[in-house]
N, C-alpha and C positions, 0 to 999 in steps of 0.2 A: 632584689628591688628595695630601695630606701623608702620608708614612709616619711612623711613631712617633718616629723620631729627629728629624725637622724639626719636628715638634709640641713635642718637648722643647726644641729650640733656641729656637723662638719663645717658650716658656713661661719659659725662662731669661732671655732678653732682656727680657721683660715684667718679671720679678722684679728684675732689675738696675735698670731705669727706676724701678721702685717703691721701691727702697731708696734710691737717689739723692734721689728726692723726699722721703724720710722722714729725710735727713741723713747717710745712710752713706756712707762712702768705700769703694769697691770696689778691694780689693787685688789680687785676681786671680780669673780665672773658670776653671773646669774644671782646677783643680790635680790632677795625676796622679801617682800613685807605684804602686809594684808592689802595695800593699795596697788600692789603689782610687782613686776619684776624689771630689773635693769640687766641687760645682757652683759655689759662691760663696764666697769668703773676703773679708769686709768688716770695716770698722773703726767702730764706734759709740760714741761717748763713750769710756770706757776699756777696752772690750771689742773682743776679735778675735771675730767671728762665723764660724762654719762652717755654712754654709746649704745644704741640701739641697732641690731644687726638684722638685715631683711635680705633673705636669699630669693633671687628670681633666675630661673633657667633662661628665660628671656623676657623681653618686655610686652609680650602679648596680654599679660594681665596687668600691665601698668609698671611704671618705675617703682623701686623700693620705697623711695621717699613718699610716694602716694599712699603707702599702706600705714604711715603714721599720721594718722588723723587727729583733729583736735582731742578727742576723747582719749586716745593713746598717749598723746603728748601730756594730757593732765595727769595720767597715771604714773608716767615717768617722772613727771615733775614733783607729785606727791612722794613717789618712792625716794626720789633723791632727798627731798626734805627730811625723810627719815635718817638717811644716811649721814647728812649733814650734822643733824641734831646728835645722833648716836657718837659721831667721832668729834664732836665740838669744833666744827669747822667752819664757824660763822665769818672769820675774816678771810677767807680763801676765795680766790676767783673761780667760777665754774663755768662750764660749757655744756652744751647739749648737742651731740653729734649722730 
């Protein structure tokens, strides 16, 4: 029986596969800084995409998007700022998925 971390890892791998099939280039997975973690950072067309993966077996506990509350959004945003600064990407378009 899988624990929640194992389920999350499996869901992230499926998300990477899905994104690759849709023409995304994966830059990094599980990017971590003191402010938090971003599950997947990918490039699609002219955008750098910061992607949060949420697994749900069913919607009895809510939709995955509902698990990304304002506090989590701020953590993702702050972590994305680290990535942007580290990689000198100030003139690139960004998107949060």
